[in-house]
C-alpha positions, 0 to 999 in steps of 0.5 A, spaced: 364 741 723 364 744 716 357 744 713 357 740 706 356 745 700 351 745 694 357 744 689 359 737 693 353 734 693 352 736 685 359 733 683 356 727 687 350 726 683 345 727 689 340 731 685 339 725 680 332 723 682 327 717 679 324 717 672 318 722 672 313 716 671 315 713 677 315 719 682 311 720 688 307 726 688 308 728 695 316 729 693 313 735 689 316 740 694 323 737 694 323 737 686 327 742 682 325 741 675 325 735 670 330 734 665 330 728 659 324 724 663 328 725 670 326 729 676 332 733 679 332 734 686 333 741 689 340 741 693 338 747 697 333 744 700 337 737 701 342 741 705 337 745 709 334 738 711 340 735 712 342 740 717 336 739 721 337 731 721 344 732 723 342 736 729 337 731 731 342 725 731 347 729 734 342 730 740 340 723 740 348 720 740 349 725 746 344 722 750 347 715 749 342 712 745 344 707 739 342 709 732 341 703 727 343 704 720 339 700 715 341 699 708 341 692 704 341 694 697 348 692 694 351 699 692 349 702 700 351 696 704 359 696 704 358 704 705 353 703 711 357 698 714 364 702 714 361 708 716 356 705 722 362 701 724 367 708 725 362 711 730 361 704 734 353 704 731 349 698 730 347 696 722 343 692 718 346 690 711 344 683 709 337 683 710 332 686 715 329 680 720 322 680 721 320 683 728 327 686 729 324 691 733 317 689 734 319 682 737 326 684 740 326 680 745 326 674 740 332 677 736 336 678 743 335 670 744 338 669 738 344 674 739 345 670 746 345 664 742 351 666 738 355 668 745 353 662 748 357 658 742 363 662 743 363 660 751 362 653 748 369 654 744 373 657 750 371 652 755 372 646 751 365 644 751 365 644 743 370 639 743 366 634 746 361 634 741 361 629 735 364 632 728 357 633 725 354 636 731 360 641 731 359 643 723 352 644 725 354 649 730 359 652 726 354 653 720 349 656 725 354 661 728 356 663 721 349 665 719 348 668 726 354 672 725 352 674 718 345 677 720 346 679 727 353 680 728 353 687 727 347 688 732 350 684 738 352 690 742 345 693 741 341 691 748 335 695 747 331 698 742 335 704 738 333 711 739 332 712 732 333 709 725 337 711 719 334 708 713 337 708 706 331 707 701 325 707 705 321 703 699 326 697 700 326 697 707 318 698 708 318 693 713 323 697 718 319 703 717 313 700 719 316 697 725 319 703 727 312 707 726 309 702 731 314 703 736 314 710 736 322 710 734 324 716 730 326 715 723 331 718 719 332 717 711 335 718 704 329 719 701 328 719 693 323 722 688 319 715 688 319 714 696 313 717 700 316 723 705 310 722 710 313 716 713 319 719 715 320 724 721 327 727 718 328 726 711 334 728 706 331 728 699 337 725 695 339 720 690 339 713 694 341 709 688 348 712 687 354 710 691 357 716 691 351 720 693 350 715 699 357 716 701 357 723 702 350 723 705 353 718 710 359 721 711 355 727 714 350 724 718 356 720 721 360 726 723 354 729 726 353 722 730 361 722 732 360 730 734 354 727 739 358 722 742 364 726 743 359 731 747 357 725 751 364 723 753 366 730 755 360 731 759 362 725 763 369 727 764 366 733 767 362 730 772 367 725 774 372 731 775 366 735 779 364 729 783 369 730 789 368 737 790 361 736 791 361 730 795 366 734 800 361 739 800 355 734 802 359 732 808 361 739 811 353 740 811 352 734 814 357 736 820 354 742 821 351 742 828 344 743 828 345 748 834 347 753 829 340 753 826 337 753 833 341 759 835 340 763 828 332 762 829 328 768 832 324 766 838 317 767 837 313 773 840 306 774 841 305 779 835 309 774 830 305 768 833 298 772 831 300 774 824 303 767 822 299 764 817 297 757 818 302 752 815 300 749 808 300 741 809 301 738 802 297 732 801 300 726 798 294 722 795 294 719 788 289 724 785 293 730 788 299 733 787 305 733 792 306 741 793 314 739 795 315 736 788 312 742 785 316 747 788 322 743 786 320 743 779 319 751 779 326 751 782 329 747 776 325 751 771 330 754 767 334 747 766 331 743 761 332 736 761 334 731 755 327 728 755 329 723 749 332 719 754 324 717 756 322 711 752 317 713 747 319 720 746 322 722 740 326 729 738 319 732 736 315 729 741 320 732 746 320 739 743 312 739 743 313 738 751 318 743 752 314 748 748 308 746 753 312 748 759 314 740 761 321 741 760 324 737 766 323 730 768 320 733 775 315 736 771 313 730 766 313 726 772 307 730 775 304 731 768 297 727 766 298 722 761 292 725 757 294 732 758 300 730 754 296 726 749 293 733 747 299 737 747 302 732 742 296 731 738 296 739 737 303 740 735 302 735 730 297 729 727 303 725 726 304 724 734 297 722 735 299 715 736 304 716 741 302 713 748 305 717 754 302 713 759 308 710 762 312 717 761 311 720 768 313 713 771 320 713 767 321 721 768 320 720 776 326 715 775 330 720 771 328 725 776 331 721 782 337 719 778 335 712 778 338 711 771 340 703 772 333 702 774 330 706 768 334 702 763 333 695 766 325 697 766 326 700 759 330 694 756 324 689 760 318 693 757 317 693 749 317 700 746 316 703 753 309 700 754 307 696 760 
């Protein structure tokens, strides 16, 4: 994908900030200069931050997680709805329903209500209602469709949020922070960048500016989805040969192994060290599991598939040597907490209590069981 150039951003007006009297001092590193009482954003930093955000979004999309786009301001809602729909991602453009993330179970009930009304219309139950009742049900259906129709396919908490104007969508920001969901956002000079994990310093008021940023972001998401699709196709193609190999291994007689094994001599018996017995109590480590973790040391897993682990947390764990599901499953929650806190004070609030349990399910290939657990447990915390 061709990267966006500074000239294109300049033509779209991405560099225009807010009035100098409305600025947030924390945005100072991203401001180039002041002209006619308006701050001008440094577009070179915008490009750098956009590349960083796009790479993280691509990885999240490739992992199969949903990215929720949020933009309720007039000049952004139509653009965001169109771009998000093109990559089959959920979006909120009417209003942010309170508790959308923190009370996700209730929101899902409202979505299911919408589906039940549709079933009533299909099976003929709807026609048995009185005229007044039908009118009320139609109004309820239209209201639910307007507010929640765009998230009807989102059966679990999203893997990330992309927000246009964090000042306006401050409730969404607070809910995402509470549930440790990574936040990506277009941040203007009047907003606080400390609330965002991946910021793109840009003009969040002009439709042209929003359009060009959203185009780049959704292109990155589309790349991630294409990558995931190709991986799945590769797995399907390679499935048959692996099954055949497994069968041939099972068919091999055990006698061959017995024939190959050398007969023990008195010398070997004397010099042979006693076998190490792996204790499997709750407080001690399983030696076999440790050996498996050592064998797969070179192959890093996508830790963002664990509920509560964002791209930055995954990077911190990988740098600490916990690069696979097997290693995270054996890790101590308190030690992981220390690793995250040392990596960044902003990750000190993360709760890794359930991560070993989730990692064990992922290591065992129990993806359906893991998804069911994540859907039933709010925010990945039991």
